[in-house]
LUMLUMZA-354712 format. One record per residue: residue in three letters; y, x, z of N, C-alpha, C in turn. Coordinates in steps of 0.2 Angstrom, whole numbers, plus 5000, padded with zeros to 4 digits. Layout:
! residues N
AlaYXZYXZYXZ
...
! end
This chain:
! residues 456
Met484849585103485349605104486049585098
Thr486349545096486849575092487249635091
Gly487449675085487849715084488149705081
Val488449765080488849765074489249835068
Ser488949845062489049915060489849925059
Ile490149955059490950005055490950005049
Val491049985044491049995037491750065036
Ile491650115036492250145032492450185028
Pro492650175020492450215014492950235014
Thr492950325013493350355011493650405007
Leu494150425005494250495001494350525004
Gly494150565011494350605016495350635017
Arg495750555017496150585020496250605027
Pro496850655030497050645035497050595041
Ser497150525037497250475042496550475044
Leu495950485043495450465045495350505051
Thr495550545050495250575060495950525067
Thr496450525061496750465067496150385068
Leu496150395066495750305062495050325069
Leu494450365067494150375072494250395080
Thr494850455078495150435086495450385090
Ala495650355089495650275091495250225091
Leu494750235089494150205091493950235096
Thr493950295098493450315105494050325111
Pro493850285115494150295120494250385124
Ala494750375128494850465129494350485135
Pro494050515137493850505143494150505149
Ala493750465154493950495159493950565163
Ala494450575167494650635170494150675173
Thr493750625177493150645180492750685176
Gly492550635171491950655164491850705161
Pro491250725162491150745155491550785151
Ala491850855149492350875142491850845136
Ala492450845131491750835125491650845122
Thr491050815120490550835115490850835106
Pro490650895104490750905096490850835094
Ala491050835087490750785082490050795082
Thr489650705082489050735080488950695071
Val488850725066488650665060487950705059
His487750625058487150615055487350565046
Ala487150655042487350655034486650635033
Gly486950615027486350565021486350605017
Thr485650615014485250655009485850655002
Pro486050714998486250704991486050644986
Gly486250614985486250564978486750494982
Ser486350444977486650374980486150324981
Ile486150284986485850214989485550204984
Ala484650204985484450164981484450064981
Asp484350044977484549964974483549994976
Thr483349964981482749944982482549894980
Ala481849884980481749794977481849754983
Asp481849784989481749734995482649744997
Gly482949764993483749754996483849815002
Ser483349835005483849865010483849935009
Gly484249965006484550005002484450065006
Val483750055004483550155011483950195007
His483950265012484350285003483850345001
Ala484150364993483450394985483650454990
Gly482550474992482750524994482550555001
Ala482950515006482850505012482150515016
Ala482050545022481350585026481050515026
Ala480350515027480150415029479950445034
Asp479850515040479550515045480150545049
Gly480550515049481150575054480750545061
Asp481050565067481150535071481150455075
Ser480750435077481150345075481350315081
Ala481650375088481750375096482650375091
Ala482650425089483450455085483550385080
Arg483250365076483150305069483550245072
Ala483150215081483150195085483950195088
Gly484450255089484650265091485350275090
Ala485350315084485950345081486350305081
Gly486950325079487550295079487550195084
Met487150205087487450135092487850185097
Leu488450165097489150175100489150185107
Val489350085109489950085114489749995115
Gly489850005123489549955125490549915126
Ala490549865124490849835122490649755126
Ala491349705129491349665132491449625127
Arg490749555128490749525124491249435129
Thr491449465134491749395139492249395136
Ala492549345137493449345132493649385140
Leu494449425137494849475141495349415144
Pro495549435147496249395150496649395144
Gly497049315145497649305140497249315133
Arg496749325130496249315124496549255122
Thr496749275116496849185113496149185106
Pro495749115108495249125103495349125096
Pro495249165090495349115085495349075083
Ala495649075077495749025073495548995066
Glu495248925066494948925060495648915057
Leu495448965049495948975046495548965040
Thr495348915037495048915030495448925024
Gly495948915024496548915018496848885013
Leu496048815013496448775004496148705011
Ala496548695013496748645018495748595020
Gly495448635020494748635024494248635019
Arg493648665020493248675013493048595010
Ser493148585010493048515006493848545000
Ala494248575002494848604995494448634989
Leu493848654991493648704985493248684980
Pro493348664974492848624969492248624968
Gly491648584970491148604967490948654972
Arg491048654981491048704985490048674990
Ala489648694989489048704993489148664998
Pro488548645001488848615008488448665011
Ala488848655020488548745023487848735026
Pro487748815023486948805024486748795031
Asp486148765031485848765039485748825044
Arg486048865048486148935048485648955054
Thr485148925056484648915060484448985064
Gly484349015070483949075070484749125066
Leu485349125067486049165069486049175072
Val486049155080486149145085485849215091
Thr485949245093485549255099485049255099
Asp484649165102484049165101483949145097
Arg483449175092483549205086482649145085
Thr482649115081482049085079481949075076
Gly482149075070482349055063482249105058
Pro482349125052482049155048482549215048
Ala483349215052483649275053483349335057
Ala482849285062482449335066481949385062
Asp481549335059481249395056481249405049
Arg481649475049481949475042481549525037
Thr481149515032480849555028481249605021
Gly482049565022482149585018483049645022
Pro483349635016483849685016484449705024
Ala484149645030484349655036483649685041
Ala483249705037482549725043482949735046
Asp482249755053482249825056482049895051
Arg482149935046482149975042481450015043
Thr481050045040480650085041480750155035
Gly481350145033481750195031482350195031
Pro482750255033483250265037483950275032
Ala484350225032484950205029485250245026
Ala485150325031485450395031484950445034
Asp485050515034484550565035484650545043
Arg484550515047484750545052484550605056
Thr484850675055484550715058484750735063
Gly485450705068485650725073485450695080
Pro485750705085485450675093485650595090
Ala485450545094485650485098486050465098
Ala486450435101487350435101487450415110
Glu487050445111486950475119487650515123
Gly487750555118488350605117488950565113
Ser488850495111489750495110490150505113
Gly490950485110491350495114491850425115
Leu491350365112491450275113491050285119
Ala491550235124491450245133490850185134
Thr490350175139490150105137490750085144
His490949995144491249965148491149945154
Ala491049985159490649955166490649875166
Gly489949865168490049785171490049725166
Arg490249755161490149705154489749725149
Thr489349675147488749655140488749705135
Arg488349735135488349795129488349775123
Met488649765120488149755111488349815107
Pro487949835103487749905099488349915095
Val488449995094488949965086488950035082
Glu488850045078488750105074489250135070
Ile489250185068490150175064489550205057
Val489750205050489550245042490250205043
Ile490150285041490750305034490150305029
Val490650295023490650305015490850365014
Asp490950425011491150475007491150474999
Asp491750414999491950424991492250464986
Arg492250514989492550574985492250604979
Ala492550624973492250634968492150704968
Asp492450754973492250824975492250824983
Arg491550804986491250814992491050874995
Gly491550934994491651014998491651005003
Ala492451005003492350995011492050965015
Pro492250965021491550915027492350855028
Leu492150815029492650765032492850785038
Pro493750735040494050755046493750715051
Val492950735053492850685059493050725065
Pro493350725071493450715078492950735082
Ala492950795086492450785092492650735095
Gly491750725097491550665104491350625100
Val491650615091491250545089490650545084
Thr490050525086489450495081489650465074
Val489450485067489450445064489050445058
Thr488850405054488250415053488650425044
Val488650485040488850485033488450475027
Leu488750435021488250415019488950435013
Pro488450465006488650475001488950434993
Gly489550424993489650354990489650404980
Arg489850334975489650344969490450364967
Ala490950374968491550364967491750324961
Ala491450274964491850194959492250154962
Gly492550184967492750114970492450114977
Pro493250054980493150044987492449984987
Ala492549964981492049884983491249904982
Ala491149964979490449984979490350034984
Ala490850074986490750074990490750054999
Arg490849994998490749975005490149935004
Asn489949904998489249904997488649944998
Val488850004997488350074998488250075006
Gly488850055008489050045017488650005021
Trp488849925017488649875022487449895021
Arg487449905015487049895015486549935016
Ala486449995022486550045024486650015035
Ala487149975035487149985041486449905045
Arg486249915052485849875055486049865059
His486749785060486649775063487149705060
Glu487249655063487349555063487649575057
Trp488349595062488849595058489249665054
Val489549655051489949715046490549705044
Ala490849785049491649745051491749835047
Phe492349805039492649855037493349895038
Leu493349915040494049965039494150005034
Asp494950005033495250055026495350125033
Asp495150165026495350235032495950265034
Asp496550205031497250215033497350175036
Val496950135043497550095045497250135054
Ile497850105059497550145066497350075069
Pro496750065073496950005077497250035083
Glu497349965084497849955094497249985099
Pro497649985105497249985109496649935112
Gly496049945113495949885115495549865108
Trp495749845100495449875098494749825096
Leu494249875099493449885102493349825103
Asp493649815110493449765115493749675109
Ala494349705109494449625103494049605096
Leu493549655093493249675088492649615093
Val492349635098491749615100491749525102
Asp492349535103492649465108492849435102
Asp493049425093493049405091492249365086
Leu492149435088491149415084490849375090
Ala490449385095490349355099490549275101
Gly491349285100491749225099491549215094
Ala491349185087491449145083490749095081
Pro490949055079490248995078489748985073
Asp489348965075488648965069488948975059
Glu489348945061489548915053490148955049
Val490149025055490749065052490349135051
Gly490649115043490149185038490849235042
Gly491549265042491949305043492449325047
Val492549335050493249365055493749395053
Gln494249395049494749445048495149465054
Gly495449535057495949545059496449535059
Gly496849535062497949555061498049625059
Leu498649605054498649665051499449695053
Arg499849765054500249755054500549815054
Val501249795048501449855043502149885047
Pro502049945049502949945052503649965046
Leu504049955047504449955042505150025046
Pro505550035041506050095044506550035047
Asp506750055054507150005057507950015055
Asp507950085053508750115050509250085044
Arg508650035039508750045033508349985029
Arg508649965022508149925021507549935019
Pro506849925017506249955016506349935008
Thr506050025005505850024998505549954996
Asp505549974988505149914984504149924988
Trp504049994987503450004988503249984995
Glu503749985000503649965009503449935009
Arg504049865005503849805005503449774999
Gly503049784996502449794991501749804999
Thr501949865002501349875008501449845015
Ala502049795017502149755021501849665019
Ala501849675013501449605010500849605011
Leu500249665013499749655016499549625024
Ala500149605028500149595032500049495035
Asp500249465027500149395024499349385021
Gly499249435018498549445015498049405018
Arg497649355016497049335019496349385016
Trp496049385022495349405021495449475016
Ile495749515019495849585016495449645021
Thr495149685016494849705021494949795024
Ala495749785026495749845032495649845034
Asp495549755038495049755043494849665043
Met494049665041493549595041493049625041
Ala492849555046491849585050491749505042
Tyr490849515041490549495039490149495042
Arg489649425042489049435044488549475037
Arg488249505041487749555034487149485030
Arg487049445033486549405030487049355024
Val487749355029488149315023488249375016
Leu488549425018488349485012487749485007
Asp487349475010486649485006486549445002
Leu486849355004486749295003487249304994
Val487749334994488149304989488549364984
Gly487849414987487849484983488249544984
Gly488749554992489249574992489649584989
Phe490349634986490849674984490449654976
Asp490949654973490949644963491249684961
Glu490649754960490849824956491249834951
Arg491549754948491649754943492549764944
Leu492549754950493149754950493449824956
Pro493649894955493549974954494249974960
Arg494849934959495149974965495249904970
Ala495749964972495849914978496249864979
Phe496149784975496649764973496149704970
Arg496149634974495949584973495149584974
Glu494749604976494049654978493849614985
Asp494449594986494149574995493949504995
Ala494949474990494849414989494449374986
Glu494149404980493649384975492949374980
Leu492749394985492149414990492249354993
Ala492749334997492849285001493149245000
Tyr492949224993493049154988492549134991
Arg491749204986491249154984490749154993
Val491049204993490649155004490949095006
Arg491749075005491948995006491548965003
Asp491348964994491248914990490048924993
Ala489948964995489548954998489348905004
Gly489848905008489748835012489948875022
Trp489948945020490548995026491248975027
Asp491248975033492048955036492349045037
Leu492949035038493049105039493649105043
Ile494049145048494449145054494649215054
Arg495249185057495549245060495449265066
Gly495249325070495249345075495949365079
Ala495949385083496449425089496449495088
Arg496149535087495949605086496949625079
Ile497049685081497649715076497449765076
Val497649805070497749855064498149865062
Thr498549925064499249965060498949975054
His499349965047499450025042499850045042
Pro500050105041500650145039500750135031
Val501150155030501550135024501650225017
Arg500950205015500950295012501450305007
Glu501550385009502050405004501750374999
Glu502050384991502050384984502650434983
Asp502350404973503050454969503250394968
Arg503950374963504350324960503850294955
Trp503350324952503050304947502550234952
Val502450224956501650184960501550134958
Ser502350094956502450034954502150004945
Val502250094944501850074935501150094936
Arg500850134940499950134939499650084945
Arg499850034948499549994949499649934944
Gln499849924938499649894935499049874930
Arg498749944932497849944932497749874933
Gly498049854942497849774942497449724937
Asn498049734932498049674931497449654924
Ala497149714923496249734921495949694927
Asp495849694931495649664937495849554937
Asp496549574936496649504936496249434928
Ala496149504924496149484917495049454918
Leu494949494922494149484924494349424929
Leu494449414932494749334938494549304933
Arg494949294928495149224926494749224919
Arg494449284918493549264913493149214919
Leu493149254926492849224929492649124931
Tyr493449124932493649084937494149034933
Gly494349074929494649004923495448984927
Arg495848934923496448934924496648934931
Asp496548924933496348894944496148984946
Trp496049034944495949084951496449114956
Arg497149094954497549134958497549064965
Tyr497348974962497348964970496648954972
Leu496048954971495548974972495449044979
Leu495749094972495749124978496449164982
Glu496449114983497349114989497649144988
Ile497849184978498149224980498849214976
Pro499549244978500349204976500149194968
Pro500549174967500849174960501049264957
Gly501049254953501249354949501949304945
Arg502149374941502549354935502549404928
Arg501649384927501149394923501449354915
Ala501949314915502449254910502849294908
Arg503149304913503849364912503749404909
His503249444912503249514907502849504901
Ala502549454899502449434890502849424888
Gly503349384889503949364887504349424886
Val504449464893504949534888504649574887
Thr503849584887503749624879503749604873
Ala503549534874503849504865504449524863
Ala504849494870505449514867505749594864
Gly505449644868505349714861505349734858
Ala504649684858504049724853504549684845
Val504749594847505149594841505949594838
Ala506349644844506749654843506649754839
Leu506049784841505949864839505649834831
Leu505249784827505149764824505449714819
Ala506149694823506649684817507149724815
Leu506949794819507549874817506949864814
Ala506549894812506249934809506149904799
Ala506449844801506349784793506849774790
Arg507349804795508249814795508449734794
Arg508349694800508649624800508849644807
Pro509549654810510049684812509949614820
Arg510349534815510449494818509849454824
Val509049464821508549444825508549524830
Ala508649564828508549624834508849634836
Ala509749594837510049604844509849544846
Val509649484843509749414846508849474853
Ala508249454848507749514853507949554858
Gly508349584852508449644863508949624866
Ala509349584863509949544872509349484875
Ala508849474873508149414878507949504882
Trp507649534878507649604884507849624888
Ala508549644886509149664891509049604896
Ala509149544895509249504898508649524903
Gly507849494903507449504907507249544912
Thr507649604908507449704911507749674918
Ala508249644917508949654921508649614925
Glu508549554926508249524930507649544935
Phe507449574932506949594934506949654940
Ala507349704937507749734940508049734946
Ala508549674944509049654952508549624956
Ala507949584955507549544959507349614965
Arg507149654963506849724965507149764969
Ile507849784968508349804969508849774978
Ala508949714975509249674982509049664984
Pro508449674988508049684993507949734998
Gly508149784994507949874994508549904999
Pro508349974999509250005002509750014998
Arg509550004991509950014986510350094987
Thr509950134987510050204986510150214981
Ala510450294977510150314971509450324967
Arg509050334972508850354970508150314968
Glu508350224972507850174973508050124966
Ile508750124968509050094960508850134955
Thr508750184952508450224946507850204945
Thr507650204950506850204950506650104947
Met506950074951507050014950507150004944
Ala507650014941508050034934507450064929
Val507150114930506850124924506250104925
Thr505950094932505150074931505049964929
Ser505549944931505649884927505649874919
Ala505849914916505749934909505049944908
Val504649974911504049994909503349934912
Ile503649914917503049874918503049834917
Pro503249784912502949734909502649754905
Pro502849814899502249814894501649864896
Ala501749884900501049914906500649834909
Ala500849794912500549744912500149684907
Val500649704903500149664897499649704892
Thr499849764894499549824890498649804894
Trp498949824902498249804909497949744907
Trp497949694905497749634905497549634900
Leu497849634893497449634885496749674886
Arg496949724888496349784890495449754894
Gly495649724899495549684904495149604898
Trp495449574897495249544894495049524887
Thr494849574884494549614880493749604880
Arg493849674886493249694890492749644893
Trp493449594897492849544898492649484898
Arg492549494892492249424888491549414890
Gly491549334893490949324892490749344899
Ala491049364904490849394911490749314915
Arg490349344922490149274925490049294932
Pro490249244937490249264944489549324945
Leu489349334949488949364954488449294955
Ala487849304953487249264956487249254961
Arg487049214967487049194971486149184975
Arg486049234981485049214983485449144985
Pro484649114983484349074987484349064993
Leu484549024999484549005006483949015007
Glu483549065013483049075013482748985021
Pro482348975021482048935023482148935032
Thr482348885031482248875041481748855043
Arg481348865041480648825045479948885042
! end
């Protein structure tokens, strides 16, 4: 039977407790008291990149209880029949159909991907195989004691929750609430792309649903997830959930709040995105050369679509609260320009179009930075006229950037000051990070795609 593995990379934020609690229905009034949290801890170390792609945990015991291994983490019986009023997922390839991608491969023959498996997907010898070695050393009981309830009268879909602990220091326990059964795997503290790869390679079900650890699933999210996946046609490789970002009602949003709110319009972002496990294996998963939570999900989605699969939007929804940040967050985020440079190396001038990423300000930042550099050099060379002209160009460009950020904001003294100062710092920071990435990734190539399995 089709199942889903929910993979959550985490840095141990308190929001993880809120997320796991939201995934766990409250027990009925007549039911038993909530059980303690059941954590199936992975052995220390990293996931071994084994020859068969199984992602067996390095050093994990191979002779564990087979019953626990079969049942651990399979948490919830959820509806596969449509809920009343549920809108069916609409296809949203994003580029005017699959033919809009240059050089796109024809859609692969997906015999055996549905429940009645007669093709190669039924007899897996690769990463999606029934594992003889556990993805983690599951030392706890199976999931019977989970706080995730079975929905009476509905078709069951097995669900497991896999948490990838990506903290550099894992001394403190993760904030897992009582009544929730999870499998915890150690990450490599190498960023969300690497952490998600650890999670999906250890996943045991056909579908892998990625959640960020700072989102809050809306009531009924698990039912809606099951509906989204069970209703996905065979040619669909991934289903995105909806995202809501609450903004203040009593004032205009700050620059940081507006940036977070833009996630609601993002394509294929992994705040809530589900992929078939076979698709992830085919395209190689996330590109770990993209170490930040920035572009790595769009890049994966492009490779999935380029391999011939469709991506659609589902009906489920999560809320993404705006995190508290200091006033320098916009400057720190310029490190993402190094990732943009890698994507330019990988996909050429049209990389933004291919990855469905809106235009940026890099050209303007480069112009402003160049004007500032010329002004400083002219001053050093005692050429005041050149310095004055270049300085005026720098000031005009900086003022335009600051005004564009201040105008839609709350216009408080703190916000105006922050925008004025950071608007002077961001252009040279963006250019510096771009040049670092452009130099580092000379000769980079996209991840290789595995050949399709034969269908007979």
